[in-house]
C-alpha positions in Angstrom: -12.7 -82.0 -24.5 -10.1 -79.9 -23.1 -7.8 -77.8 -25.3 -4.4 -79.4 -25.0 -2.9 -76.2 -26.3 -3.3 -74.8 -22.9 -1.7 -77.1 -20.4 -1.7 -77.2 -16.7 0.8 -79.2 -14.5 1.0 -79.5 -10.9 4.1 -80.2 -8.6 3.1 -79.6 -4.9 2.5 -75.9 -4.3 3.4 -74.9 -7.9 1.4 -75.0 -10.9 2.9 -74.6 -14.5 0.6 -73.0 -17.1 2.0 -73.6 -20.6 0.7 -72.3 -23.8 1.5 -75.0 -26.2 1.0 -74.1 -29.8 4.8 -73.9 -30.9 4.0 -74.4 -34.6 2.2 -71.0 -34.5 4.6 -69.4 -32.0 2.0 -69.9 -29.3 -0.5 -67.3 -30.9 -4.0 -67.5 -29.4 -7.3 -68.5 -31.2 -10.6 -68.1 -29.6 -10.7 -71.7 -28.2 -7.4 -71.2 -26.5 -8.7 -68.0 -24.8 -11.7 -70.1 -23.5 -9.1 -72.8 -22.3 -7.1 -70.2 -20.5 -10.0 -68.9 -18.7 -11.0 -72.5 -17.7 -7.4 -73.2 -16.5 -7.6 -70.1 -14.4 -10.9 -71.4 -12.7 -9.2 -74.8 -12.2 -6.0 -73.6 -10.6 -7.8 -71.1 -8.4 -9.8 -73.8 -6.9 -6.9 -75.7 -5.9 -6.2 -74.3 -2.4 -2.8 -76.0 -2.1 -1.4 -74.3 -5.1 0.6 -71.2 -3.9 2.2 -69.9 -7.3 1.7 -70.3 -11.0 4.5 -70.3 -13.6 3.3 -69.2 -16.9 5.3 -70.0 -20.1 5.2 -71.0 -23.6 6.4 -74.2 -25.4 9.1 -73.9 -28.2 11.0 -71.0 -29.1 8.2 -68.3 -28.4 6.5 -67.2 -25.4 3.5 -65.9 -27.4 3.2 -64.0 -30.5 -0.3 -62.7 -29.4 -3.4 -63.3 -31.3 -3.6 -65.4 -34.3 -4.4 -63.1 -37.2 -6.2 -65.9 -39.0 -8.3 -66.2 -36.0 -9.6 -62.5 -35.9 -8.6 -61.1 -39.4 -11.9 -62.0 -41.0 -14.2 -61.0 -38.2 -17.0 -58.3 -38.8 -16.2 -55.3 -36.6 -18.9 -56.0 -34.0 -17.7 -59.6 -33.5 -14.1 -58.5 -33.6 -14.9 -55.9 -30.6 -17.1 -58.2 -28.5 -16.1 -61.8 -29.3 -12.3 -61.3 -29.6 -11.2 -58.0 -28.0 -13.4 -57.8 -25.1 -13.4 -61.5 -24.4 -9.7 -61.6 -24.5 -9.6 -58.6 -22.3 -11.7 -60.4 -19.7 -9.6 -63.6 -19.8 -6.3 -61.7 -19.3 -8.0 -59.9 -16.4 -8.9 -63.2 -15.0 -5.3 -64.2 -14.9 -4.1 -61.0 -13.5 -6.4 -61.2 -10.7 -5.7 -64.8 -9.6 -5.4 -65.1 -5.9 -1.9 -66.5 -6.1 1.2 -64.9 -7.5 2.0 -65.5 -11.2 5.5 -65.7 -12.5 6.0 -65.4 -16.3 9.0 -67.4 -17.7 9.7 -65.7 -21.0 11.4 -68.5 -23.0 11.1 -66.6 -26.4 9.7 -63.4 -27.8 6.5 -61.8 -26.3 4.8 -59.5 -28.8 1.4 -57.8 -28.8 -0.9 -60.0 -27.0 2.0 -62.1 -25.9 3.3 -59.1 -23.9 -0.1 -58.4 -22.6 -0.1 -61.9 -21.5 3.2 -61.5 -19.7 2.0 -58.2 -18.2 -0.8 -60.1 -16.4 1.8 -61.9 -14.2 3.2 -60.4 -11.0 6.7 -61.2 -11.9 8.7 -61.6 -15.3 11.8 -63.5 -15.9 13.2 -63.4 -19.6 15.8 -65.3 -21.4 18.5 -62.8 -22.9 17.6 -63.5 -26.5 14.0 -62.4 -26.0 12.4 -59.4 -27.6 9.4 -57.6 -26.4 7.0 -55.1 -28.3 3.5 -54.0 -29.1 3.5 -54.1 -33.1 -0.3 -53.7 -33.4 -0.4 -50.3 -35.0 1.8 -51.8 -37.9 -1.3 -53.8 -38.9 -3.7 -50.9 -38.4 -5.1 -51.9 -35.1 -4.6 -51.0 -31.5 -3.5 -53.2 -28.3 -6.8 -54.7 -27.3 -5.9 -57.1 -24.3 -5.0 -54.2 -21.9 -1.8 -53.1 -23.7 -2.7 -49.4 -23.2 -4.2 -50.0 -19.8 -2.4 -52.6 -17.5 0.9 -52.0 -19.2 0.6 -48.3 -18.7 -0.4 -48.9 -15.0 2.4 -51.1 -14.3 5.3 -49.8 -16.4 4.3 -46.1 -17.3 2.8 -44.3 -20.2 6.0 -43.3 -22.0 7.5 -46.8 -22.5 4.1 -47.9 -23.8 4.0 -44.9 -26.2 7.5 -45.9 -27.6 6.3 -49.4 -28.3 2.8 -48.6 -29.6 3.4 -45.2 -31.4 7.1 -45.6 -32.3 7.1 -49.5 -33.0 10.1 -49.9 -30.8 11.2 -53.4 -30.0 13.0 -54.0 -26.9 15.7 -56.6 -26.2 15.6 -58.5 -22.8 18.3 -56.3 -21.4 16.6 -53.1 -22.5 13.4 -54.4 -21.1 15.0 -55.1 -17.7 16.4 -51.5 -17.7 12.8 -50.1 -18.5 11.1 -52.3 -15.8 9.3 -54.5 -18.3 10.9 -57.6 -17.1 12.4 -58.2 -13.6 15.5 -60.3 -14.4 17.2 -61.6 -17.5 18.8 -65.0 -17.4 20.8 -67.2 -19.9 19.0 -68.9 -22.8 17.5 -72.2 -22.0 17.4 -71.5 -18.2 14.3 -69.4 -17.5 12.2 -72.3 -16.4 14.9 -73.2 -13.8 15.0 -69.6 -12.7 11.1 -69.3 -12.5 10.8 -72.5 -10.5 13.5 -71.3 -8.1 11.5 -67.9 -7.7 8.2 -70.0 -7.5 9.7 -72.0 -4.6 10.8 -68.9 -2.9 7.2 -67.5 -3.1 5.6 -70.7 -2.1 7.8 -70.8 1.1 5.9 -67.7 2.4 2.5 -67.6 4.1 -0.2 -68.1 1.5 -2.8 -65.9 3.4 -0.3 -63.1 3.5 0.7 -63.6 -0.2 -3.0 -63.4 -1.3 -3.8 -60.4 0.9 -0.5 -58.6 -0.1 -1.2 -59.1 -3.9 -4.7 -57.5 -3.3 -3.3 -54.6 -1.4 -0.7 -53.9 -4.1 -3.5 -54.0 -6.7 -5.4 -51.6 -4.7 -2.6 -49.3 -4.2 -1.6 -49.2 -7.8 -5.2 -48.5 -8.8 -5.7 -51.9 -10.6 -9.1 -53.3 -10.0 -9.2 -51.2 -6.8 -13.0 -51.7 -5.9 -12.8 -55.5 -6.3 -9.6 -55.4 -4.2 -11.0 -53.4 -1.4 -14.3 -55.4 -1.1 -12.4 -58.7 -1.3 -10.0 -57.6 1.6 -13.2 -56.5 3.6 -15.0 -59.7 2.9 -12.2 -61.7 4.0 -11.8 -59.8 7.1 -15.4 -60.1 7.9 -15.6 -63.7 7.3 -13.2 -64.3 10.1 -15.4 -62.5 12.7 -17.8 -64.1 15.1 -20.5 -61.7 13.9 -20.6 -63.3 10.5 -20.9 -66.8 12.0 -23.7 -65.5 14.4 -25.5 -64.0 11.4 -25.6 -67.1 9.4 -26.6 -69.1 12.4 -29.4 -66.6 13.2 -30.7 -66.9 9.7 -30.6 -70.7 9.6 -32.3 -70.9 13.0 -34.9 -68.2 12.1 -34.0 -65.9 15.0 -32.8 -62.6 15.8 -28.9 -62.3 15.5 -27.1 -61.3 18.6 -24.0 -59.5 17.3 -21.0 -58.9 19.8 -18.5 -57.4 17.6 -16.1 -60.2 18.0 -13.0 -60.1 15.8 
């Protein structure tokens, strides 16, 4: 049975992915991570979807990982089953073929900020606060807080959050480049849908390839981005069609170098 705490809704070319555990400030447990991974597979398989809106239900975007879900784990299980698995799930979200717009309706803390950082664009309501409080619990950011956030926003701003425990308002986060725009409280979904429609009006192939090229230029998942771009290009050639046909017909291929 699907985990209803990770919800997918579709409206034409726009998919909305909602973290729906408002009574726990949308904090994740292991089943929610599994459901998020499954949701990524589902949405990527829908070729008519061109953009994803990522948001939380209730008064928080996400408070990150539920302490009750990981607090009692043995070190090996914590490292492999919680941290490494969560890292892979967020990487899956970050590398979806279509752009992702995060609509921060409430605070994004710890893993919640790491979740938002996996999106391509972040819009935040003006009351939102952002931070990485993990070291106050004696732990470190584990879902790419010291990796993707550094790559996208710079090392110093991450140092201030992780080492100094600084918490940023939405306005401060916008000034530091952590969010792309700040909107009035209660309006972020409207703003995100407007932005999503703007994205969806553009060429889907151009969007997908541009996202890959930007990832490659920024050093994020560079090898996979280069191979994906090369594979897409080769798949369009007459040589690939001839190679597949020759294999099926058990004959020598006659390549012509057709593009």
